[in-house]
All heavy atoms as a GROMACS GRO file, in nm:
protein
  588
    1MET      N    1  -3.911  -1.195   1.282
    1MET     CA    2  -3.802  -1.271   1.225
    1MET      C    3  -3.742  -1.364   1.330
    1MET      O    4  -3.708  -1.478   1.299
    1MET     CB    5  -3.696  -1.177   1.171
    1MET     CG    6  -3.577  -1.250   1.115
    1MET     SD    7  -3.465  -1.136   1.038
    1MET     CE    8  -3.345  -1.248   0.980
    2PHE      N    9  -3.728  -1.316   1.454
    2PHE     CA   10  -3.668  -1.400   1.557
    2PHE      C   11  -3.758  -1.518   1.592
    2PHE      O   12  -3.710  -1.624   1.629
    2PHE     CB   13  -3.635  -1.317   1.681
    2PHE     CG   14  -3.522  -1.221   1.657
    2PHE    CD1   15  -3.544  -1.084   1.657
    2PHE    CD2   16  -3.394  -1.266   1.634
    2PHE    CE1   17  -3.440  -0.996   1.633
    2PHE    CE2   18  -3.288  -1.180   1.611
    2PHE     CZ   19  -3.311  -1.043   1.610
    3ARG      N   20  -3.891  -1.496   1.579
    3ARG     CA   21  -3.983  -1.608   1.603
    3ARG      C   22  -3.963  -1.717   1.498
    3ARG      O   23  -3.966  -1.835   1.529
    3ARG     CB   24  -4.128  -1.559   1.601
    3ARG     CG   25  -4.173  -1.510   1.737
    3ARG     CD   26  -4.320  -1.481   1.735
    3ARG     NE   27  -4.333  -1.342   1.687
    3ARG     CZ   28  -4.441  -1.290   1.640
    3ARG    NH1   29  -4.550  -1.361   1.628
    3ARG    NH2   30  -4.445  -1.164   1.601
    4TYR      N   31  -3.941  -1.674   1.373
    4TYR     CA   32  -3.918  -1.772   1.265
    4TYR      C   33  -3.789  -1.850   1.292
    4TYR      O   34  -3.786  -1.971   1.276
    4TYR     CB   35  -3.908  -1.701   1.129
    4TYR     CG   36  -3.877  -1.794   1.016
    4TYR    CD1   37  -3.978  -1.871   0.959
    4TYR    CD2   38  -3.748  -1.808   0.968
    4TYR    CE1   39  -3.951  -1.959   0.856
    4TYR    CE2   40  -3.719  -1.894   0.865
    4TYR     CZ   41  -3.821  -1.970   0.809
    4TYR     OH   42  -3.793  -2.057   0.709
    5LEU      N   43  -3.684  -1.779   1.335
    5LEU     CA   44  -3.558  -1.847   1.363
    5LEU      C   45  -3.571  -1.941   1.482
    5LEU      O   46  -3.509  -2.047   1.486
    5LEU     CB   47  -3.449  -1.744   1.389
    5LEU     CG   48  -3.412  -1.654   1.271
    5LEU    CD1   49  -3.307  -1.552   1.314
    5LEU    CD2   50  -3.361  -1.735   1.155
    6ALA      N   51  -3.651  -1.903   1.579
    6ALA     CA   52  -3.672  -1.990   1.695
    6ALA      C   53  -3.748  -2.116   1.657
    6ALA      O   54  -3.725  -2.223   1.712
    6ALA     CB   55  -3.746  -1.914   1.804
    7LYS      N   56  -3.839  -2.105   1.559
    7LYS     CA   57  -3.918  -2.221   1.516
    7LYS      C   58  -3.840  -2.314   1.423
    7LYS      O   59  -3.871  -2.432   1.415
    7LYS     CB   60  -4.046  -2.176   1.446
    7LYS     CG   61  -4.147  -2.114   1.537
    7LYS     CD   62  -4.271  -2.075   1.458
    7LYS     CE   63  -4.372  -2.007   1.548
    7LYS     NZ   64  -4.491  -1.966   1.475
    8HIS      N   65  -3.742  -2.260   1.349
    8HIS     CA   66  -3.670  -2.339   1.248
    8HIS      C   67  -3.518  -2.332   1.270
    8HIS      O   68  -3.446  -2.270   1.192
    8HIS     CB   69  -3.703  -2.288   1.108
    8HIS     CG   70  -3.849  -2.285   1.079
    8HIS    ND1   71  -3.927  -2.397   1.078
    8HIS    CD2   72  -3.932  -2.182   1.048
    8HIS    CE1   73  -4.052  -2.364   1.048
    8HIS    NE2   74  -4.057  -2.234   1.031
    9PRO      N   75  -3.469  -2.398   1.372
    9PRO     CA   76  -3.323  -2.392   1.396
    9PRO      C   77  -3.243  -2.462   1.286
    9PRO      O   78  -3.130  -2.424   1.258
    9PRO     CB   79  -3.305  -2.460   1.531
    9PRO     CG   80  -3.426  -2.543   1.550
    9PRO     CD   81  -3.536  -2.476   1.474
   10ALA      N   82  -3.302  -2.563   1.223
   10ALA     CA   83  -3.229  -2.631   1.115
   10ALA      C   84  -3.210  -2.537   0.996
   10ALA      O   85  -3.106  -2.539   0.929
   10ALA     CB   86  -3.304  -2.755   1.071
   11GLY      N   87  -3.308  -2.451   0.970
   11GLY     CA   88  -3.295  -2.354   0.861
   11GLY      C   89  -3.183  -2.255   0.888
   11GLY      O   90  -3.112  -2.213   0.797
   12VAL      N   91  -3.167  -2.217   1.014
   12VAL     CA   92  -3.060  -2.125   1.051
   12VAL      C   93  -2.924  -2.191   1.028
   12VAL      O   94  -2.830  -2.129   0.976
   12VAL     CB   95  -3.075  -2.081   1.199
   12VAL    CG1   96  -2.956  -1.999   1.243
   12VAL    CG2   97  -3.204  -2.004   1.217
   13ILE      N   98  -2.913  -2.317   1.066
   13ILE     CA   99  -2.787  -2.389   1.047
   13ILE      C  100  -2.754  -2.399   0.899
   13ILE      O  101  -2.640  -2.377   0.858
   13ILE     CB  102  -2.795  -2.527   1.114
   13ILE    CG1  103  -2.805  -2.510   1.266
   13ILE    CG2  104  -2.676  -2.613   1.077
   13ILE    CD1  105  -2.834  -2.637   1.342
   14VAL      N  106  -2.852  -2.433   0.817
   14VAL     CA  107  -2.830  -2.442   0.672
   14VAL      C  108  -2.792  -2.305   0.616
   14VAL      O  109  -2.700  -2.294   0.534
   14VAL     CB  110  -2.954  -2.499   0.601
   14VAL    CG1  111  -2.941  -2.486   0.450
   14VAL    CG2  112  -2.975  -2.644   0.640
   15PHE      N  113  -2.861  -2.200   0.661
   15PHE     CA  114  -2.830  -2.066   0.613
   15PHE      C  115  -2.686  -2.027   0.649
   15PHE      O  116  -2.612  -1.974   0.566
   15PHE     CB  117  -2.928  -1.965   0.674
   15PHE     CG  118  -2.894  -1.823   0.642
   15PHE    CD1  119  -2.918  -1.772   0.516
   15PHE    CD2  120  -2.836  -1.741   0.738
   15PHE    CE1  121  -2.886  -1.640   0.484
   15PHE    CE2  122  -2.804  -1.609   0.708
   15PHE     CZ  123  -2.828  -1.559   0.581
   16LEU      N  124  -2.644  -2.053   0.772
   16LEU     CA  125  -2.506  -2.021   0.813
   16LEU      C  126  -2.405  -2.104   0.737
   16LEU      O  127  -2.298  -2.054   0.698
   16LEU     CB  128  -2.490  -2.042   0.964
   16LEU     CG  129  -2.565  -1.943   1.052
   16LEU    CD1  130  -2.550  -1.981   1.198
   16LEU    CD2  131  -2.514  -1.801   1.028
   17PHE      N  132  -2.436  -2.232   0.712
   17PHE     CA  133  -2.346  -2.317   0.634
   17PHE      C  134  -2.328  -2.263   0.492
   17PHE      O  135  -2.216  -2.254   0.441
   17PHE     CB  136  -2.402  -2.459   0.630
   17PHE     CG  137  -2.315  -2.555   0.555
   17PHE    CD1  138  -2.194  -2.598   0.607
   17PHE    CD2  139  -2.355  -2.602   0.430
   17PHE    CE1  140  -2.114  -2.686   0.536
   17PHE    CE2  141  -2.275  -2.690   0.359
   17PHE     CZ  142  -2.154  -2.732   0.413
   18VAL      N  143  -2.437  -2.224   0.429
   18VAL     CA  144  -2.431  -2.168   0.294
   18VAL      C  145  -2.356  -2.035   0.296
   18VAL      O  146  -2.274  -2.007   0.207
   18VAL     CB  147  -2.572  -2.152   0.234
   18VAL    CG1  148  -2.569  -2.069   0.106
   18VAL    CG2  149  -2.634  -2.288   0.209
   19LEU      N  150  -2.380  -1.952   0.396
   19LEU     CA  151  -2.313  -1.823   0.406
   19LEU      C  152  -2.162  -1.840   0.419
   19LEU      O  153  -2.085  -1.779   0.344
   19LEU     CB  154  -2.368  -1.745   0.526
   19LEU     CG  155  -2.303  -1.610   0.553
   19LEU    CD1  156  -2.342  -1.512   0.444
   19LEU    CD2  157  -2.343  -1.560   0.690
   20PHE      N  158  -2.119  -1.925   0.513
   20PHE     CA  159  -1.975  -1.945   0.532
   20PHE      C  160  -1.911  -2.015   0.413
   20PHE      O  161  -1.797  -1.986   0.376
   20PHE     CB  162  -1.948  -2.024   0.661
   20PHE     CG  163  -1.973  -1.944   0.785
   20PHE    CD1  164  -2.056  -1.994   0.884
   20PHE    CD2  165  -1.916  -1.820   0.804
   20PHE    CE1  166  -2.081  -1.920   1.000
   20PHE    CE2  167  -1.940  -1.746   0.918
   20PHE     CZ  168  -2.023  -1.796   1.016
   21GLY      N  169  -1.984  -2.106   0.350
   21GLY     CA  170  -1.932  -2.174   0.231
   21GLY      C  171  -1.912  -2.076   0.116
   21GLY      O  172  -1.810  -2.081   0.046
   22SER      N  173  -2.007  -1.985   0.097
   22SER     CA  174  -1.991  -1.888  -0.013
   22SER      C  175  -1.881  -1.788   0.016
   22SER      O  176  -1.808  -1.749  -0.074
   22SER     CB  177  -2.118  -1.815  -0.047
   22SER     OG  178  -2.210  -1.815   0.052
   23VAL      N  179  -1.864  -1.749   0.141
   23VAL     CA  180  -1.754  -1.657   0.175
   23VAL      C  181  -1.620  -1.727   0.152
   23VAL      O  182  -1.527  -1.669   0.096
   23VAL     CB  183  -1.767  -1.608   0.321
   23VAL    CG1  184  -1.641  -1.538   0.367
   23VAL    CG2  185  -1.887  -1.515   0.334
   24PHE      N  186  -1.610  -1.854   0.191
   24PHE     CA  187  -1.487  -1.930   0.169
   24PHE      C  188  -1.457  -1.943   0.019
   24PHE      O  189  -1.343  -1.920  -0.024
   24PHE     CB  190  -1.499  -2.068   0.232
   24PHE     CG  191  -1.382  -2.157   0.204
   24PHE    CD1  192  -1.262  -2.137   0.269
   24PHE    CD2  193  -1.392  -2.260   0.111
   24PHE    CE1  194  -1.153  -2.218   0.242
   24PHE    CE2  195  -1.285  -2.341   0.084
   24PHE     CZ  196  -1.165  -2.321   0.150
   25CYS      N  197  -1.558  -1.976  -0.060
   25CYS     CA  198  -1.538  -1.988  -0.206
   25CYS      C  199  -1.498  -1.855  -0.268
   25CYS      O  200  -1.415  -1.851  -0.359
   25CYS     CB  201  -1.665  -2.041  -0.272
   25CYS     SG  202  -1.698  -2.213  -0.234
   26MET      N  203  -1.554  -1.747  -0.218
   26MET     CA  204  -1.519  -1.615  -0.270
   26MET      C  205  -1.372  -1.584  -0.243
   26MET      O  206  -1.300  -1.537  -0.331
   26MET     CB  207  -1.607  -1.508  -0.207
   26MET     CG  208  -1.578  -1.368  -0.259
   26MET     SD  209  -1.674  -1.240  -0.178
   26MET     CE  210  -1.604  -1.243  -0.016
   27PHE      N  211  -1.324  -1.613  -0.123
   27PHE     CA  212  -1.184  -1.588  -0.091
   27PHE      C  213  -1.090  -1.675  -0.174
   27PHE      O  214  -0.985  -1.630  -0.219
   27PHE     CB  215  -1.157  -1.607   0.057
   27PHE     CG  216  -1.198  -1.489   0.140
   27PHE    CD1  217  -1.291  -1.502   0.240
   27PHE    CD2  218  -1.144  -1.363   0.117
   27PHE    CE1  219  -1.330  -1.394   0.316
   27PHE    CE2  220  -1.181  -1.254   0.192
   27PHE     CZ  221  -1.275  -1.269   0.291
   28VAL      N  222  -1.128  -1.801  -0.196
   28VAL     CA  223  -1.045  -1.890  -0.279
   28VAL      C  224  -1.040  -1.836  -0.422
   28VAL      O  225  -0.933  -1.831  -0.484
   28VAL     CB  226  -1.101  -2.034  -0.276
   28VAL    CG1  227  -1.035  -2.121  -0.382
   28VAL    CG2  228  -1.081  -2.094  -0.138
   29TYR      N  229  -1.153  -1.794  -0.475
   29TYR     CA  230  -1.158  -1.741  -0.611
   29TYR      C  231  -1.075  -1.613  -0.623
   29TYR      O  232  -1.002  -1.594  -0.720
   29TYR     CB  233  -1.304  -1.715  -0.650
   29TYR     CG  234  -1.320  -1.657  -0.788
   29TYR    CD1  235  -1.306  -1.737  -0.900
   29TYR    CD2  236  -1.349  -1.522  -0.806
   29TYR    CE1  237  -1.321  -1.684  -1.027
   29TYR    CE2  238  -1.362  -1.469  -0.932
   29TYR     CZ  239  -1.349  -1.550  -1.042
   29TYR     OH  240  -1.362  -1.497  -1.166
   30LEU      N  241  -1.085  -1.524  -0.524
   30LEU     CA  242  -1.007  -1.401  -0.528
   30LEU      C  243  -0.857  -1.429  -0.515
   30LEU      O  244  -0.776  -1.360  -0.577
   30LEU     CB  245  -1.052  -1.307  -0.415
   30LEU     CG  246  -1.190  -1.244  -0.436
   30LEU    CD1  247  -1.230  -1.165  -0.312
   30LEU    CD2  248  -1.192  -1.156  -0.558
   31GLU      N  249  -0.821  -1.528  -0.437
   31GLU     CA  250  -0.679  -1.564  -0.423
   31GLU      C  251  -0.624  -1.616  -0.555
   31GLU      O  252  -0.513  -1.582  -0.595
   31GLU     CB  253  -0.663  -1.668  -0.313
   31GLU     CG  254  -0.521  -1.706  -0.285
   31GLU     CD  255  -0.440  -1.594  -0.221
   31GLU    OE1  256  -0.500  -1.508  -0.155
   31GLU    OE2  257  -0.318  -1.593  -0.238
   32LYS      N  258  -0.701  -1.697  -0.626
   32LYS     CA  259  -0.657  -1.747  -0.758
   32LYS      C  260  -0.639  -1.631  -0.855
   32LYS      O  261  -0.545  -1.627  -0.932
   32LYS     CB  262  -0.758  -1.847  -0.814
   32LYS     CG  263  -0.749  -1.983  -0.756
   32LYS     CD  264  -0.847  -2.076  -0.827
   32LYS     CE  265  -0.838  -2.216  -0.776
   32LYS     NZ  266  -0.929  -2.306  -0.847
   33GLY      N  267  -0.733  -1.538  -0.854
   33GLY     CA  268  -0.723  -1.422  -0.942
   33GLY      C  269  -0.602  -1.337  -0.909
   33GLY      O  270  -0.534  -1.285  -0.998
   34GLN      N  271  -0.571  -1.323  -0.781
   34GLN     CA  272  -0.454  -1.245  -0.740
   34GLN      C  273  -0.325  -1.311  -0.790
   34GLN      O  274  -0.233  -1.243  -0.834
   34GLN     CB  275  -0.451  -1.232  -0.587
   34GLN     CG  276  -0.340  -1.147  -0.535
   34GLN     CD  277  -0.357  -1.000  -0.570
   34GLN    OE1  278  -0.465  -0.956  -0.601
   34GLN    NE2  279  -0.250  -0.928  -0.567
   35LYS      N  280  -0.319  -1.443  -0.784
   35LYS     CA  281  -0.200  -1.514  -0.833
   35LYS      C  282  -0.186  -1.495  -0.984
   35LYS      O  283  -0.075  -1.479  -1.035
   35LYS     CB  284  -0.208  -1.662  -0.799
   35LYS     CG  285  -0.185  -1.689  -0.653
   35LYS     CD  286  -0.195  -1.838  -0.622
   35LYS     CE  287  -0.180  -1.862  -0.474
   35LYS     NZ  288  -0.193  -2.003  -0.440
   36ARG      N  289  -0.299  -1.498  -1.057
   36ARG     CA  290  -0.292  -1.476  -1.201
   36ARG      C  291  -0.246  -1.335  -1.234
   36ARG      O  292  -0.169  -1.314  -1.328
   36ARG     CB  293  -0.429  -1.500  -1.265
   36ARG     CG  294  -0.451  -1.642  -1.304
   36ARG     CD  295  -0.578  -1.655  -1.384
   36ARG     NE  296  -0.667  -1.740  -1.306
   36ARG     CZ  297  -0.793  -1.717  -1.282
   36ARG    NH1  298  -0.851  -1.611  -1.332
   36ARG    NH2  299  -0.864  -1.798  -1.209
   37ILE      N  300  -0.290  -1.238  -1.158
   37ILE     CA  301  -0.250  -1.099  -1.183
   37ILE      C  302  -0.102  -1.080  -1.150
   37ILE      O  303  -0.030  -1.009  -1.221
   37ILE     CB  304  -0.338  -1.003  -1.100
   37ILE    CG1  305  -0.479  -1.000  -1.159
   37ILE    CG2  306  -0.280  -0.863  -1.098
   37ILE    CD1  307  -0.579  -0.924  -1.076
   38GLN      N  308  -0.052  -1.144  -1.046
   38GLN     CA  309   0.089  -1.131  -1.010
   38GLN      C  310   0.180  -1.185  -1.120
   38GLN      O  311   0.290  -1.136  -1.139
   38GLN     CB  312   0.119  -1.204  -0.878
   38GLN     CG  313   0.064  -1.134  -0.757
   38GLN     CD  314   0.120  -0.995  -0.738
   38GLN    OE1  315   0.237  -0.971  -0.766
   38GLN    NE2  316   0.038  -0.904  -0.694
   39GLN      N  317   0.133  -1.285  -1.195
   39GLN     CA  318   0.213  -1.338  -1.304
   39GLN      C  319   0.231  -1.235  -1.416
   39GLN      O  320   0.327  -1.242  -1.491
   39GLN     CB  321   0.150  -1.465  -1.360
   39GLN     CG  322   0.159  -1.582  -1.266
   39GLN     CD  323   0.089  -1.704  -1.321
   39GLN    OE1  324   0.027  -1.699  -1.427
   39GLN    NE2  325   0.099  -1.814  -1.250
   40LEU      N  326   0.141  -1.140  -1.426
   40LEU     CA  327   0.153  -1.037  -1.529
   40LEU      C  328   0.270  -0.942  -1.499
   40LEU      O  329   0.324  -0.880  -1.590
   40LEU     CB  330   0.024  -0.956  -1.540
   40LEU     CG  331  -0.098  -1.033  -1.588
   40LEU    CD1  332  -0.220  -0.943  -1.582
   40LEU    CD2  333  -0.077  -1.084  -1.728
   41TYR      N  334   0.308  -0.930  -1.373
   41TYR     CA  335   0.414  -0.839  -1.335
   41TYR      C  336   0.553  -0.901  -1.349
   41TYR      O  337   0.652  -0.832  -1.336
   41TYR     CB  338   0.394  -0.790  -1.191
   41TYR     CG  339   0.273  -0.704  -1.176
   41TYR    CD1  340   0.163  -0.746  -1.102
   41TYR    CD2  341   0.265  -0.579  -1.237
   41TYR    CE1  342   0.051  -0.667  -1.089
   41TYR    CE2  343   0.153  -0.499  -1.224
   41TYR     CZ  344   0.047  -0.545  -1.149
   41TYR     OH  345  -0.063  -0.466  -1.137
   42GLU      N  346   0.561  -1.032  -1.371
   42GLU     CA  347   0.690  -1.097  -1.389
   42GLU      C  348   0.746  -1.060  -1.526
   42GLU      O  349   0.674  -1.063  -1.626
   42GLU     CB  350   0.676  -1.247  -1.377
   42GLU     CG  351   0.637  -1.291  -1.238
   42GLU     CD  352   0.614  -1.440  -1.229
   42GLU    OE1  353   0.638  -1.512  -1.330
   42GLU    OE2  354   0.571  -1.486  -1.123
   43PRO      N  355   0.874  -1.027  -1.534
   43PRO     CA  356   0.930  -0.990  -1.664
   43PRO      C  357   0.935  -1.110  -1.758
   43PRO      O  358   0.977  -1.218  -1.720
   43PRO     CB  359   1.070  -0.941  -1.630
   43PRO     CG  360   1.102  -1.003  -1.499
   43PRO     CD  361   0.972  -1.021  -1.428
   44LYS      N  362   0.889  -1.090  -1.877
   44LYS     CA  363   0.891  -1.197  -1.977
   44LYS      C  364   1.000  -1.172  -2.081
   44LYS      O  365   1.055  -1.264  -2.137
   44LYS     CB  366   0.756  -1.204  -2.048
   44LYS     CG  367   0.640  -1.229  -1.957
   44LYS     CD  368   0.633  -1.374  -1.918
   44LYS     CE  369   0.503  -1.405  -1.850
   44LYS     NZ  370   0.501  -1.409  -1.709
   45LEU      N  371   1.031  -1.047  -2.108
   45LEU     CA  372   1.130  -1.012  -2.208
   45LEU      C  373   1.266  -1.004  -2.143
   45LEU      O  374   1.292  -0.916  -2.062
   45LEU     CB  375   1.094  -0.878  -2.272
   45LEU     CG  376   1.187  -0.827  -2.382
   45LEU    CD1  377   1.182  -0.921  -2.501
   45LEU    CD2  378   1.147  -0.688  -2.422
   46LEU      N  379   1.353  -1.097  -2.176
   46LEU     CA  380   1.486  -1.098  -2.116
   46LEU      C  381   1.591  -1.036  -2.208
   46LEU      O  382   1.690  -0.982  -2.161
   46LEU     CB  383   1.527  -1.242  -2.083
   46LEU     CG  384   1.435  -1.314  -1.985
   46LEU    CD1  385   1.481  -1.457  -1.966
   46LEU    CD2  386   1.429  -1.240  -1.853
   47MET      N  387   1.568  -1.041  -2.338
   47MET     CA  388   1.666  -0.989  -2.432
   47MET      C  389   1.590  -0.929  -2.551
   47MET      O  390   1.492  -0.985  -2.597
   47MET     CB  391   1.756  -1.101  -2.481
   47MET     CG  392   1.873  -1.056  -2.562
   47MET     SD  393   1.999  -0.969  -2.469
   47MET     CE  394   2.058  -1.095  -2.360
   48LEU      N  395   1.635  -0.815  -2.596
   48LEU     CA  396   1.574  -0.746  -2.709
   48LEU      C  397   1.678  -0.742  -2.821
   48LEU      O  398   1.795  -0.715  -2.797
   48LEU     CB  399   1.535  -0.604  -2.667
   48LEU     CG  400   1.486  -0.512  -2.777
   48LEU    CD1  401   1.353  -0.562  -2.831
   48LEU    CD2  402   1.471  -0.372  -2.723
   49ARG      N  403   1.636  -0.770  -2.943
   49ARG     CA  404   1.728  -0.767  -3.057
   49ARG      C  405   1.686  -0.654  -3.152
   49ARG      O  406   1.574  -0.649  -3.195
   49ARG     CB  407   1.725  -0.899  -3.133
   49ARG     CG  408   1.783  -1.012  -3.056
   49ARG     CD  409   1.778  -1.138  -3.139
   49ARG     NE  410   1.836  -1.247  -3.067
   49ARG     CZ  411   1.965  -1.278  -3.073
   49ARG    NH1  412   2.045  -1.210  -3.150
   49ARG    NH2  413   2.011  -1.377  -3.004
   50VAL      N  414   1.783  -0.567  -3.182
   50VAL     CA  415   1.762  -0.461  -3.279
   50VAL      C  416   1.872  -0.477  -3.383
   50VAL      O  417   1.991  -0.468  -3.351
   50VAL     CB  418   1.770  -0.322  -3.212
   50VAL    CG1  419   1.755  -0.213  -3.316
   50VAL    CG2  420   1.664  -0.308  -3.104
   51ASP      N  421   1.834  -0.501  -3.505
   51ASP     CA  422   1.929  -0.526  -3.613
   51ASP      C  423   2.028  -0.636  -3.577
   51ASP      O  424   2.148  -0.625  -3.595
   51ASP     CB  425   2.005  -0.398  -3.649
   51ASP     CG  426   1.914  -0.294  -3.710
   51ASP    OD1  427   1.814  -0.334  -3.774
   51ASP    OD2  428   1.942  -0.175  -3.694
   52GLU      N  429   1.973  -0.744  -3.518
   52GLU     CA  430   2.051  -0.862  -3.479
   52GLU      C  431   2.158  -0.831  -3.374
   52GLU      O  432   2.254  -0.904  -3.359
   52GLU     CB  433   2.114  -0.931  -3.601
   52GLU     CG  434   2.013  -0.993  -3.695
   52GLU     CD  435   1.924  -1.096  -3.626
   52GLU    OE1  436   1.974  -1.175  -3.545
   52GLU    OE2  437   1.804  -1.096  -3.656
   53VAL      N  438   2.147  -0.721  -3.302
   53VAL     CA  439   2.237  -0.690  -3.191
   53VAL      C  440   2.155  -0.703  -3.062
   53VAL      O  441   2.055  -0.634  -3.045
   53VAL     CB  442   2.294  -0.546  -3.202
   53VAL    CG1  443   2.382  -0.515  -3.083
   53VAL    CG2  444   2.370  -0.531  -3.332
   54PRO      N  445   2.196  -0.795  -2.973
   54PRO     CA  446   2.117  -0.814  -2.851
   54PRO      C  447   2.137  -0.702  -2.751
   54PRO      O  448   2.248  -0.653  -2.731
   54PRO     CB  449   2.169  -0.946  -2.796
   54PRO     CG  450   2.305  -0.960  -2.852
   54PRO     CD  451   2.306  -0.889  -2.984
   55PHE      N  452   2.030  -0.657  -2.690
   55PHE     CA  453   2.034  -0.557  -2.584
   55PHE      C  454   1.976  -0.622  -2.458
   55PHE      O  455   1.868  -0.681  -2.465
   55PHE     CB  456   1.946  -0.435  -2.619
   55PHE     CG  457   2.006  -0.346  -2.721
   55PHE    CD1  458   1.990  -0.373  -2.856
   55PHE    CD2  459   2.078  -0.234  -2.684
   55PHE    CE1  460   2.044  -0.289  -2.952
   55PHE    CE2  461   2.131  -0.150  -2.779
   55PHE     CZ  462   2.115  -0.179  -2.913
   56PRO      N  463   2.041  -0.609  -2.344
   56PRO     CA  464   1.978  -0.659  -2.222
   56PRO      C  465   1.857  -0.572  -2.190
   56PRO      O  466   1.852  -0.456  -2.229
   56PRO     CB  467   2.086  -0.646  -2.115
   56PRO     CG  468   2.190  -0.557  -2.173
   56PRO     CD  469   2.176  -0.558  -2.320
   57LYS      N  470   1.763  -0.629  -2.119
   57LYS     CA  471   1.638  -0.557  -2.092
   57LYS      C  472   1.662  -0.428  -2.015
   57LYS      O  473   1.601  -0.326  -2.042
   57LYS     CB  474   1.543  -0.646  -2.014
   57LYS     CG  475   1.411  -0.582  -1.989
   57LYS     CD  476   1.319  -0.672  -1.915
   57LYS     CE  477   1.189  -0.598  -1.890
   57LYS     NZ  478   1.108  -0.659  -1.792
   58ASP      N  479   1.750  -0.430  -1.916
   58ASP     CA  480   1.769  -0.312  -1.833
   58ASP      C  481   1.893  -0.231  -1.871
   58ASP      O  482   1.915  -0.123  -1.818
   58ASP     CB  483   1.779  -0.352  -1.685
   58ASP     CG  484   1.889  -0.452  -1.661
   58ASP    OD1  485   1.947  -0.503  -1.759
   58ASP    OD2  486   1.917  -0.482  -1.544
   59GLY      N  487   1.975  -0.281  -1.964
   59GLY     CA  488   2.096  -0.210  -2.002
   59GLY      C  489   2.073  -0.117  -2.120
   59GLY      O  490   1.974  -0.127  -2.191
   60LYS      N  491   2.167  -0.027  -2.140
   60LYS     CA  492   2.154   0.066  -2.251
   60LYS      C  493   2.259   0.041  -2.359
   60LYS      O  494   2.245   0.088  -2.470
   60LYS     CB  495   2.166   0.210  -2.198
   60LYS     CG  496   2.054   0.243  -2.103
   60LYS     CD  497   2.058   0.384  -2.057
   60LYS     CE  498   1.942   0.404  -1.962
   60LYS     NZ  499   1.924   0.532  -1.912
   61GLN      N  500   2.362  -0.033  -2.324
   61GLN     CA  501   2.467  -0.062  -2.421
   61GLN      C  502   2.446  -0.203  -2.477
   61GLN      O  503   2.408  -0.294  -2.404
   61GLN     CB  504   2.605  -0.056  -2.354
   61GLN     CG  505   2.641   0.082  -2.305
   61GLN     CD  506   2.660   0.180  -2.420
   61GLN    OE1  507   2.703   0.143  -2.527
   61GLN    NE2  508   2.625   0.305  -2.397
   62PRO      N  509   2.471  -0.222  -2.607
   62PRO     CA  510   2.458  -0.357  -2.663
   62PRO      C  511   2.568  -0.449  -2.609
   62PRO      O  512   2.675  -0.403  -2.571
   62PRO     CB  513   2.473  -0.337  -2.813
   62PRO     CG  514   2.544  -0.207  -2.825
   62PRO     CD  515   2.507  -0.125  -2.708
   63ILE      N  516   2.537  -0.578  -2.606
   63ILE     CA  517   2.635  -0.676  -2.564
   63ILE      C  518   2.722  -0.710  -2.683
   63ILE      O  519   2.672  -0.732  -2.793
   63ILE     CB  520   2.563  -0.802  -2.511
   63ILE    CG1  521   2.477  -0.766  -2.390
   63ILE    CG2  522   2.662  -0.912  -2.476
   63ILE    CD1  523   2.388  -0.879  -2.346
   64GLU      N  524   2.851  -0.717  -2.662
   64GLU     CA  525   2.943  -0.754  -2.769
   64GLU      C  526   2.931  -0.905  -2.792
   64GLU      O  527   2.939  -0.986  -2.700
   64GLU     CB  528   3.087  -0.720  -2.730
   64GLU     CG  529   3.111  -0.570  -2.715
   64GLU     CD  530   3.096  -0.497  -2.847
   64GLU    OE1  531   3.126  -0.554  -2.953
   64GLU    OE2  532   3.053  -0.381  -2.843
   65VAL      N  533   2.910  -0.945  -2.917
   65VAL     CA  534   2.896  -1.084  -2.953
   65VAL      C  535   2.994  -1.117  -3.063
   65VAL      O  536   3.002  -1.043  -3.162
   65VAL     CB  537   2.751  -1.116  -2.999
   65VAL    CG1  538   2.738  -1.261  -3.040
   65VAL    CG2  539   2.653  -1.080  -2.892
   66ILE      N  540   3.067  -1.225  -3.047
   66ILE     CA  541   3.159  -1.269  -3.151
   66ILE      C  542   3.077  -1.330  -3.265
   66ILE      O  543   2.982  -1.404  -3.242
   66ILE     CB  544   3.259  -1.372  -3.094
   66ILE    CG1  545   3.340  -1.309  -2.982
   66ILE    CG2  546   3.348  -1.428  -3.203
   66ILE    CD1  547   3.429  -1.408  -2.910
   67SER      N  548   3.115  -1.299  -3.387
   67SER     CA  549   3.044  -1.350  -3.504
   67SER      C  550   3.048  -1.501  -3.507
   67SER      O  551   3.153  -1.562  -3.492
   67SER     CB  552   3.108  -1.292  -3.630
   67SER     OG  553   3.045  -1.346  -3.743
   68GLY      N  554   2.932  -1.563  -3.521
   68GLY     CA  555   2.922  -1.708  -3.530
   68GLY      C  556   2.914  -1.778  -3.395
   68GLY      O  557   2.904  -1.900  -3.390
   69ALA      N  558   2.918  -1.705  -3.286
   69ALA     CA  559   2.912  -1.768  -3.154
   69ALA      C  560   2.767  -1.806  -3.122
   69ALA      O  561   2.674  -1.739  -3.161
   69ALA     CB  562   2.964  -1.672  -3.047
   70LYS      N  563   2.753  -1.918  -3.051
   70LYS     CA  564   2.620  -1.960  -3.008
   70LYS      C  565   2.577  -1.876  -2.891
   70LYS      O  566   2.654  -1.847  -2.801
   70LYS     CB  567   2.622  -2.107  -2.966
   70LYS     CG  568   2.638  -2.203  -3.080
   70LYS     CD  569   2.626  -2.344  -3.028
   70LYS     CE  570   2.638  -2.442  -3.143
   70LYS     NZ  571   2.628  -2.581  -3.095
   71GLN      N  572   2.450  -1.838  -2.893
   71GLN     CA  573   2.394  -1.757  -2.783
   71GLN      C  574   2.300  -1.844  -2.702
   71GLN      O  575   2.218  -1.913  -2.756
   71GLN     CB  576   2.321  -1.635  -2.836
   71GLN     CG  577   2.412  -1.541  -2.911
   71GLN     CD  578   2.335  -1.425  -2.968
   71GLN    OE1  579   2.220  -1.406  -2.935
   71GLN    NE2  580   2.398  -1.350  -3.054
   72LEU      N  581   2.314  -1.839  -2.571
   72LEU     CA  582   2.230  -1.919  -2.482
   72LEU      C  583   2.111  -1.842  -2.437
   72LEU      O  584   2.109  -1.728  -2.420
   72LEU     CB  585   2.312  -1.966  -2.361
   72LEU     CG  586   2.436  -2.049  -2.398
   72LEU    CD1  587   2.513  -2.081  -2.272
   72LEU    CD2  588   2.396  -2.175  -2.469
   0.00000   0.00000   0.00000
């Protein structure tokens, strides 16, 4: 094998270029996937309504709302 590498140095350079390029692409792809997975952990539900009474996501008591008031 070392004789082959000694006879074809250009092939070694191409092989190393392809190797490092694929490792770089793999890390970029994994980083994108990690960012997508992290978005799943962000809370999406901010308010829950049960019988038209709003409950905060982390609270246990309903929020008092005046009848006819606009909710933001």
